[in-house]
N, C-alpha and C positions, 0 to 999 in steps of 0.2 A: 490575445491580439496576434495578428499574423506578422511574421517576420518580413519586413519590407525588402530585405536583401534577397529573400527567396521568392517573394511574390512578384509575378510579372503582370504589370498593369497595362491594359489597352484602353485608351480613352476614346469614346464615341460621342458624337453630338447628341444631346438629350431631346431635341425637338427640331421641327422644321424639315425642309427638303433634304438637307445634308444628313439628318438622322434617318429619314426614310431611305435615302439612297445607300447609306452605309450598311444598314441592316439588310436591304435587298441584295446588295452586292455580296456580302458575306454569306448569306444563305444560298445564293446561286452558285457560289464557289465551294459549297460544301462545308461552310464554317458558320452554320446557323447559331445565332445568339439566343440563349435561354434565360429568360427573366421570370423568376418565380411569381412575382406580382407586378402588375403594370406600373405601380408607383415606386418601385424600388430603383435606386440609382446604382445598383450593382447587379451584375449578371455573369454568366459563364458561357464558354463555347465548348460543348461536350466533345467535339472532335479535337480540341486543343485543351486538354484538362489542366495544363499548367498556367493558363491565362485567366486573370480576373478582369472583367469588363467593367469600366466605370463610365457613367453618363455625366457629361458636363455641358455647359454652354459651349457652342462651337468656338466662340472667341476666346474662351479661357483655356482651351486645350494647348495652344502653343506655349502659353506661360507655364502650364503644368509640366510640359515636356522640358522647357528650359530650366525649371527649378528642380527637376528630377523627382517630381511628385508622381509622374507616370513614365512608363518606358516607351510606349508606342501610342500613336494616335492617328485618327482619321479626321481631317477637317479641311476647310477651304484653304487653298494656297494663298488667297488674298489675306486671310486672317494670319497665316504664318508670317507673311512678309510685313504686315502692319504691326503685329505685336512683338515680333522678335527679329525682323530684318534678316541680316546675314549672320546672326549669332552662331559661332562655331559649335555651341552646345547642341544645336538642332541639326539633325541629319535627315535629308530628304531621301526616302527609300523608293517610293513610286509617286512621282509628281502628277501623273495623269491616270486617275482611276475611272474616268469615263462618265462621271455624273457631276451634278452641281456646276455646270458650265455657266460662266458669266464673265463680264469684264467691268473693271472700274474705269469710268469714263467721265470726262468733263461734259457738262450738260448746260445749255444756255436757253433763255427764253426764245420761243419760236419767232417772236416779233423782232428780234435783233437780226434783221435781214442782212446787214453788212458784216455780221460776225458768224463765220462758218468754220474757221480754223483757229487753232490756239493763238497764233500770232495776231489774229484780228482782235484779241482781247485788249491789246494796247490802245485800241480806238473804240472801246465799248462805250455805249451811250449812258454813262454814269457820271455823277458830279464829283465823286471822291474815289479813293482807291478801291479796287475790286474786292468784293467780299465773296468768299467761297464757303458754302456750307457742306460739311462732310463728316462721315463717321471714320474716315481714314486720313487723319491729319499727317501722319508720317509719310505715307506714300504720296499723298496729294502735294504736300509741301515740297518734297524732293522733286516731283515732276514739274511743278511750277518754277522751281529754281533752275532746273535744266533748260527751261524755256524763257529764262530771264524775266520772270514775273515775280521777283522777290518782294515787291511791295504789296502783293496781294495779302489780304487779311483772311485767315482761316477762321471759320465760325464753327465751333464744335456743335454737333447736332445729334439728336436721337430721334427715333420714330420715323415718320414719313417725311423725306426730304423734298419731295416734289412740290410741296406747298410753300417752301421757303421763299422763292422769288416772288410769288403772288402775295405773300404776307409782308414782304419788304424786309425779311430777316437776312437775306443774302441776294446777291446779284445772279450768281450761278451756283450750281452744285456739282459735287464729285460723288457719284453714287454707282452702285452695282446695277448692271443692265443685263437682261437676258433676252426677252422678246422685244421690248421697247414699246409695248402697248400702253403702259401707264404713262410714258412720256408723251405720247401723242394725245392722250386724253387730257393731259394737263398743259398742252400747248408748249412743250419743251422739245429741244432737238439736241442730238449728239454733235459735238464738234468733230469734224472729220478726222483730224489727227490728234484727238484728245484722249486716246486710249492709254490709260495709266498702267493697267496690268490685265492680262488675260488670266483667268483663274478657273480651276475646277477642283474637285475633291482630291486630296493627296494623302498618302501614308507617310508619316514622319516619325522620327525616333529621337530619343535622348542618346547622344553619341557616347557619353561616359558609361551609361548602362550597358550598351552593346560591347564596349571595349573591355569592361571589367567583369561582366557577369556572363559566363558561357550560356547559361540557361536563357537569358534574355536574347542573346545573339541567335541562339538556335530557334527561338520562337519567331524572331524577326525574319530569319531566312525561310522558315516554313510558311509564314504569311506571304512573304514576297513570292516564293515559288508557286504557291497555289493560286494567288491572285493573277500573277503573270500568265500562268498556264490557262486559267479561265478566260482572262481578257483576250488572250491570243486566239482562243477557240471560238469565242462568242460570235464572231462574224464569219465563221467558216462552216462548210458542210463537208461531210464525208460522202463521196460519190462512188458508187459501184456500177459497173457496166460489163456486159458480155460482148466481146468483139471477135469477129471471124478473122482469122489470119493463118497463114501456112506455118509461121514460126515466130518466135519472139523477136528475131532479127528483122523480119519484114514488118512486124507490128511497130517496132521502134522507128523504122523508116517512115511509116505512115504518120507517126506522131510529129515528124519534123514540120516546123511551121505552124504548130497548133499550141500557142502559148497558154490558152485557158485550161489545158488538160495536162500540164506538166507536173502538177502537184507541188509539194514543198521541196522535195529533192529529186523528184522523178516519180513516175507511177509505179505501183506495185502490180506485177503481172504474174498470174499463175494459170496453168492449164485447167480447163473444165472437163470433167469426166462425162462425156456425152454418150448417148445411146446410138447416135448415127455416125456417119463418117465425117461430118463437118468438124473442123478443128476450131474450137472456141477457147478464148482466153478470158479469164476474169481480170478486170482492171479496176484498181482502187486508187483514187486520188483525193486530195484535200483541195477544195475549191472555195474561193471567197464568194460570199452570198451575192455580191454585186456582179459576179462573173458567171453565175450559174447558167443563165440563158445562153451565153456564148459557149460555155463548156458543153452543154447538151447538144448544141448545133455541131460543134467540132467532133463530139463522139459519134454522132449520126453520120458525119462525113466519112468516118473511117469504118462504118458498118456497126456501130454500137447499138445494142438493144437491151431491153430489161434494165433500164437505167434507174437506179435507186439513189435518192439523196436523203441523208439523215443528219440531224444536228451533231455537233462535236462538243463534248463536255470540257475536255482539257487538251492542250497540246504542250507537252513537257519537252524542254530542250535539254541537251546534254549538260549544259551549264548556263542558266539564264544570265543575260547580260546584267540585269539588275543586281543579281547576287555577286557577280564579279565586281561591279561598281561599289557595292557595299564593302566588300573585302578591301578594295583599294582605299576607300574613304577612311576606313578604320586604321590604316597605316599612318595617316597624317597626324 
C-alpha cells in the first residue's frame, strides 16, 4: 500500500464536459494524463512523476479535498462553493481555467409575463409559497435569503430540472445555464438579475497538505506555473518582421503611437545581415490574436515586410502572481 503522506493526489472529473476539458487542458499544457486502461480510475502524469491522478465525480472532488483524501483537484467552481462554501481547508489556486463556463441562475416559466426579475417573484402567479427545484440548495438558499425570499421552499432534485415546472413539482428552478437553448425549448426564461454564481473549471487544493508537505506544495507550484504560462500564451502570437530603418533610435521613434506592436514589455530589435546596402532590423513582438490585423497594419506603416506569425506555447513570468498569492495564502 502506498504511503498517503508521500503520495500526491490530483483528482480529476471522471466524466462529462469537465472531464474532457481538464484532460484537454493538461495535455495542451504539456501535462498529458496517462491511463493504462480506459476503465481505471487511477492514472499518472509522466511529466510530473510524483503525482497520482484519481478520477472522481466532479461533485465529490471538493469534499475529497476538504477531507484531505486528495491534495489537488480540478472541478467546477459552482461545485466547490456548493459542497464546501468558504471552508478554510479549501484553497483556490486558479479559479479560472478557461473551460466549463456556466452560471447558476433562477429560471421561471416563459408564461409568467409579469415576472422578469427576482423581486417580481413576490407577486408570482402561484397559490402558495414559492417552490424552487435545484441541485444547489446551499447556494440557492443563500441567494434567496439575500433577496428577502426566505419563505421559498427548496425542492431537492436530480436529473433534468427543466421539466419540474411542467410536472408541477416546482414553480421555478435554479440550474446551471450555458447556451440557454434547452430553456427556450422548454418555454423557460432566465430572471434578469437572477444570476446566483458565475462558474468555470478551477484548480483547488487542500490547504493543510500544502502547508505541511513540501512535496505537495512543490507539485502545486509546478502545476500553477505551467497552467498560468500556457493560459497566458494561448491567446497570443509570436510575430516577426523585417523593418527598414537607419538606426534603432529612429525605429523606436517610428513605433511611437503604434500600440498594437509594443509587445509585452517592448519589441526585441536586432540588425539583419543583408547583402545590400539597406539597413534592416528584425523585430520580434508578442501580439494578442484579436489584435493581429491591427499589428500587421502598423508594421506595414513603418515599412515592415516578411511578417511571420506563429503560436506561442508558454509565457513564463519572473514570478507568477498566482504563485505569490499561494505563498501569501499559506501564511494565514
